[in-house]
C-alpha positions as CSV (number, residue, x, y, z in Angstrom):
1,X,37.3,47.9,31.9
2,X,35.7,44.8,33.1
3,X,34.8,44.1,36.6
4,X,33.4,40.8,38.0
5,X,31.4,41.2,41.4
6,X,31.1,38.2,43.4
7,X,28.8,37.4,46.5
8,X,27.2,34.8,48.4
9,X,30.2,33.3,50.3
10,X,30.1,32.8,54.2
11,X,30.0,30.2,57.0
12,X,27.8,27.1,56.7
13,X,27.6,23.8,58.6
14,X,28.5,20.4,56.8
15,X,25.8,19.2,54.7
16,X,24.5,22.6,54.0
17,X,24.2,24.8,51.0
18,X,25.5,27.9,49.6
19,X,25.0,29.8,46.2
20,X,27.6,32.0,44.8
21,X,26.9,34.8,42.2
22,X,29.4,36.5,39.9
23,X,28.2,39.3,37.7
24,X,30.6,40.8,35.0
25,X,30.1,44.3,33.8
26,X,32.1,46.8,31.8
27,X,33.5,46.7,28.2
28,X,31.9,43.3,27.3
29,X,30.9,42.4,23.6
30,X,30.7,38.8,24.4
31,X,31.8,36.1,27.0
32,X,32.8,32.6,26.1
33,X,33.6,30.7,29.2
34,X,32.5,31.5,32.7
35,X,33.5,29.3,35.7
36,X,34.9,29.1,39.2
37,X,38.1,28.1,40.8
38,X,38.9,27.7,44.5
39,X,42.1,27.9,46.5
40,X,42.4,26.5,50.0
41,X,45.1,27.5,52.5
42,X,48.5,26.0,51.5
43,X,47.0,24.4,48.4
44,X,47.3,25.5,44.7
45,X,44.1,27.0,43.0
46,X,42.1,24.4,41.3
47,X,39.3,24.5,38.7
48,X,35.9,23.7,40.4
49,X,33.4,24.2,37.4
50,X,33.1,25.8,34.1
51,X,30.2,26.6,31.7
52,X,30.7,27.7,28.0
53,X,28.4,30.0,26.4
54,X,26.8,27.0,24.7
55,X,25.9,25.5,28.0
56,X,28.6,22.7,28.1
57,X,29.7,22.1,31.6
58,X,32.8,20.6,33.3
59,X,33.4,19.8,37.0
60,X,36.2,18.8,39.3
61,X,35.5,15.1,40.3
62,X,35.4,16.3,44.0
63,X,32.3,18.5,43.5
64,X,30.3,16.3,40.7
65,X,26.8,15.6,41.9
66,X,27.1,18.2,44.6
67,X,27.7,21.5,42.7
68,X,25.8,23.2,39.9
69,X,27.0,25.7,37.6
70,X,24.6,27.9,35.8
71,X,24.7,31.2,33.9
72,X,22.6,33.9,32.9
73,X,24.0,35.3,29.7
74,X,21.5,38.3,29.4
75,X,22.9,39.5,32.7
76,X,26.5,38.2,32.2
77,X,26.3,36.4,35.5
78,X,27.5,32.9,36.6
79,X,26.1,31.0,39.4
80,X,27.5,28.1,41.6
81,X,25.0,26.3,43.6
82,X,26.8,24.2,46.3
83,X,25.1,21.4,48.1
84,X,26.1,18.9,50.6
85,X,29.1,20.8,51.5
86,X,32.1,19.2,53.4
87,X,34.7,21.0,55.4
88,X,37.1,20.0,52.6
89,X,35.2,22.4,50.4
90,X,36.6,25.2,52.7
91,X,38.3,27.7,50.4
92,X,38.3,31.1,48.6
93,X,36.3,30.8,45.6
94,X,37.3,32.9,42.4
95,X,34.9,33.3,39.4
96,X,36.2,34.2,35.9
97,X,35.1,35.1,32.7
98,X,36.7,35.1,29.4
99,X,35.6,38.5,27.7
100,X,35.8,39.9,24.2
101,X,35.6,43.6,24.2
102,X,33.8,45.8,21.7
103,X,35.8,46.2,18.6
104,X,38.2,43.4,19.7
105,X,38.5,39.9,18.4
106,X,40.5,38.0,21.2
107,X,39.2,36.9,24.5
108,X,40.8,37.9,27.8
109,X,40.3,36.4,31.2
110,X,39.0,38.5,34.1
111,X,38.8,37.4,37.8
112,X,36.6,38.2,40.5
113,X,38.0,39.3,44.1
114,X,37.2,36.0,45.7
115,X,34.8,35.1,48.3
116,X,35.7,33.0,51.4
117,X,33.3,29.7,51.8
118,X,33.9,28.2,55.4
119,X,32.3,24.7,56.2
120,X,32.4,24.1,59.7
121,X,30.5,22.9,62.6
């Protein structure tokens, strides 16, 4: 019913930048929160950044002042601009969207497939 397609991961040197994109499609009436989690090998999944439909943002302390989340509501797309990347940012990044379907009243969380970000020299 709802698909989230991620793009933009890859290999980058420390200090470099990457921009992740995540486009939601399907049976979408509205989206409240959109955001990003990440999971490094051997670690639990952690919240990186979230943006509400009203534009409120929240970031993990470890990425504040380096990462910027944004979204295009007309395109149901969320972005994550990652600057000054560090080796500890290496992880699989997953986007999510809290979606209300046409004809529905509740919101349901949907996930992207994940994209690998590797920061290494």
